[in-house]
C-alpha positions, 0 to 999 in steps of 0.5 A, a space after each residue: 892545938 898549935 900554940 898561939 892557935 885557938 878558938 876565936 868566936 865571940 859569944 855575945 852580940 855585944 848587946 845590953 841585958 834585958 831587965 827582967 820588966 823588958 823580958 816580961 814585955 816581950 813575952 806579954 807582947 808576943 801573947 797578945 800577938 797570938 804567940 804563947 810563951 807558957 807564962 809571962 815571968 821574965 824566963 826566956 825558956 823554950 816556949 818563949 823562944 818558940 814564941 819568938 822565932 814564930 813571930 820573927 819568921 811572921 815578920 820575915 826577920 831571921 828566926 834565931 829565937 833571941 830576945 834582944 833590945 832590938 826584938 822588943 823595939 820592934 814588938 813596941 812599934 807595932 805590927 
């Protein structure tokens, strides 16, 4: 690469990390809505991401499988 040129991509979205309890709440809400997460342990693994994507797709959202505060707020708000 030329000097001064490089990759300029942001890996973080700028949102705050979710607490363990918040991640558990997301998993519990997804389970309650019929999207199995493979256990409510607060770890957002492949099954939880698949459940998030399914929920997002059903809600007409971008199905990226990303667990963040906005997703938690939406799950708290209801259907």
